[in-house]
C-alpha positions in Angstrom: 205.3 65.5 139.8 207.4 68.7 139.0 210.1 66.5 139.7 209.5 64.0 136.9 210.8 64.4 133.4 208.7 64.7 130.5 209.0 60.1 129.8 207.6 60.0 133.0 204.9 62.9 132.7 203.7 61.0 129.5 203.2 57.9 130.7 199.6 56.7 130.4 199.8 54.8 133.8 201.0 57.7 135.4 198.8 59.5 134.6 196.0 57.2 135.1 197.0 56.6 138.9 196.9 60.5 139.3 193.3 60.7 137.9 192.3 57.7 140.2 194.0 59.8 142.7 192.3 62.8 142.1 189.1 61.2 141.7 189.6 59.1 145.5 189.8 62.8 146.9 187.0 64.2 145.1 185.0 61.4 146.5 185.8 62.0 149.6 185.5 65.8 149.7 181.9 65.0 148.1 181.4 62.8 151.0 182.4 65.0 153.7 180.6 67.6 151.7 177.5 65.7 151.9 177.7 65.0 155.2 177.6 68.3 156.8 175.0 69.5 154.5 173.1 66.8 155.7 173.7 67.7 159.5 173.3 71.2 158.9 169.7 70.6 157.0 168.6 68.4 159.6 169.3 71.1 162.2 167.2 73.9 159.9 164.4 71.0 159.3 164.3 70.5 163.3 163.9 74.3 163.7 161.6 75.0 161.4 159.4 71.8 162.8 159.9 74.0 165.9 158.6 77.2 164.7 155.6 75.6 162.5 154.9 73.7 166.0 154.7 76.7 167.9 152.6 78.6 165.4 150.2 76.2 165.0 149.5 75.8 169.1 149.2 80.1 168.9 146.4 80.0 166.2 145.0 77.1 167.7 144.6 78.9 170.7 143.2 82.0 168.5 140.4 80.3 167.3 139.8 78.7 171.1 139.6 82.8 171.9 137.9 83.8 168.6 135.1 81.3 169.7 134.7 82.0 173.4 134.3 85.8 172.2 131.8 84.9 169.8 130.0 82.9 172.5 129.6 85.3 174.4 128.7 88.0 171.9 126.1 85.5 171.1 124.4 84.9 174.7 124.7 89.3 174.4 122.8 89.8 172.1 120.1 86.7 173.3 120.0 88.8 176.4 119.2 91.8 174.9 116.6 90.2 172.7 115.2 88.6 175.4 114.9 92.1 177.6 113.4 93.8 174.5 111.7 91.5 172.1 109.8 94.0 170.5 112.4 96.4 169.9 114.5 93.6 168.7 111.9 93.1 166.2 111.6 96.6 164.7 115.4 96.4 164.3 115.3 92.9 162.8 112.6 94.4 160.1 114.0 97.6 159.6 117.9 96.0 158.8 115.6 93.5 156.8 114.1 96.5 154.4 117.5 97.7 154.0 118.9 94.8 153.2 116.4 94.2 150.4 116.9 97.8 149.7 120.5 97.5 149.0 120.5 94.2 146.9 117.7 95.0 144.6 120.2 97.9 143.3 
């Protein structure tokens, strides 16, 4: 376009053709960038989903461990109550009185 004289540059047909060529190049660039971005975000999404699945599995394992531990604690409490029923009754009564005093205030 640098070789063109002023008459060729001012010609609306030449200007329109240059704009069309520029528009096509921009559309091509936009399509390429869109494709690249889609591929990149697909990889990011896949990585995030994998990490989420791993975290979910870890949370489920921790919940199962906590459930198992709570069953063990309840079993131990039950065993202690059966071994010492009067002591357990006295402790429960004392805890009840203490809770009543705290809640009354």
